[in-house]
C-alpha positions as CSV (number, residue, x, y, z in Angstrom):
1,X,99.8,62.9,96.9
2,X,96.4,61.1,95.8
3,X,98.5,57.9,95.1
4,X,100.1,57.8,97.7
5,X,97.8,57.4,100.1
6,X,95.0,56.0,98.2
7,X,95.1,52.7,100.2
8,X,94.9,54.9,103.5
9,X,92.1,56.8,102.8
10,X,88.5,56.1,101.5
11,X,88.9,59.2,99.6
12,X,90.8,62.7,99.1
13,X,90.0,65.4,101.2
14,X,89.6,68.6,99.5
15,X,91.7,71.2,101.1
16,X,90.9,75.3,100.4
17,X,93.4,77.9,101.3
18,X,92.5,82.2,102.5
19,X,94.3,84.5,102.1
20,X,94.7,85.2,106.4
21,X,94.5,89.1,107.2
22,X,94.4,88.6,110.8
23,X,98.3,90.3,111.0
24,X,96.7,93.6,109.3
25,X,93.8,93.9,111.8
26,X,96.3,93.5,114.7
27,X,99.0,95.8,113.9
28,X,95.8,98.8,113.3
29,X,94.6,98.1,116.5
30,X,98.0,98.6,118.2
31,X,98.2,101.8,116.2
32,X,95.2,103.1,117.7
33,X,96.2,102.4,120.9
34,X,99.1,103.6,120.8
35,X,97.6,106.9,119.1
36,X,94.7,106.8,122.5
37,X,97.9,106.7,125.0
38,X,99.5,109.2,123.2
39,X,96.7,111.7,123.5
40,X,95.7,110.8,127.0
41,X,99.5,112.0,127.8
42,X,99.1,114.7,126.0
43,X,96.1,115.7,127.7
44,X,97.3,115.3,131.3
45,X,95.3,111.8,131.8
46,X,95.7,108.2,132.8
């Protein structure tokens, strides 16, 4: 890729990738909210 853009850029930027576990946290939070809602319904709360 550097050869293709060498005349357009002064230096090739360093790209860093990382694992994004945001969806894992979202799913865990949704499960917790479902459990809370089920417990409230079981206890007759709103």
